[in-house]
Residue, then its C-alpha position, 0 to 999 in steps of 0.5 A: m347621417k353626421s357630415l364628417l366635419s361633426i364627427l371630427h369636431h372635439p374641441v376638447l381634445g383639440y385643446h388637450l392636443l394643443r396643451v400637451s404638444v405645445a408644452a411638451m415641445m417648450l419644456l424639450h428645449g428648457i430640458a436642453k438649456l439645463g445642460k447648455g446653462v444660461d451664459g449666452i442669454q445673460g450675454m444678449l441681456t447684457a448686451h441690451g442693456l439688461p440685468a444678467f439675472v434676468a436670463y433665469g427666466v428662461f427656466i421658467g419660461e421654458l421648463v417650469a411653465p411647460l411642466l404646469v401647462l403638461a399637469n393641466l394646472w394654472v394653464g392660462p398664466a402658465a401659457l402667458v409666462m411662455a407667451i413672454n417668455m417667446l417675446f424675449a427670445i423673438g427680441l433678442v435672438h429672431m428680430h431679424q429673422i421677422f420678415t425673411l422666408g426660410p429655405a423652404g418657403g416658411w416663415g423665418i420664425e415659423t418655430q418661435g411663431l408656433f410657440l408664441f401663438g400656441s401658448v397666447a391660444l391657450a391661455l386665451g382657452a384655458p377652461a376656468r378650472s385651469r387659471 
């Protein structure tokens, strides 16, 4: 008789669940930024001495890359772009929260951390055919 763990062992299904969920949730953030624009992001970038045009990279990291990951195309590179996008977000907006806990006891940047580490996991685990 098979053990419960062996019945639940579906690494390919697990990978695709991670791929679709991380990309879909990141895409929702990108769609929200389409409506708001990048003015606020440009202000943060220039305050840190970076050129304002870099703000448009958010559309690559939160729209184009997640769409590629959802389509299962170039998952490794696209997920890496999503991870870099999250490093910018953490560095520009959430740095002061890295060593904090939220009201419910979770990490202060747990959402950003999940996006970052989920994207890194996708980049590392992407099958060769989708690289």
